[in-house]
Phi, psi and omega in degrees: 000130190282133179300332175295333178286336186269342187099186186275150176286137172265120182279130178077004188296144178231136167292140174276153173296145183256123174304142179283119180302139173096344184271119176303318186293312182292314187289328177290316184297311185303315180291321177291326175290329176296315179298327177289323178297312185294331180274354175084023185259077194293325176296327179285332176291311175306311180306303180303326172298316180298316179295318175294314172303323183273350184289135194306326179267008168291335177283326181292317188289340180274342188277000000 
């Protein structure tokens, strides 16, 4: 398969933590993160990623 068929490679791309469905904390942070992203507030996006990643059942959901 040709690289041009898949689109350009993203260098240094990292996956963001996924909010746990049904968790008020995770879901609220997920919504706030998207609003911050749309507003161009990258530091807030990073901060909310940290909250989601560090929330106790964020680790359980990945296991």
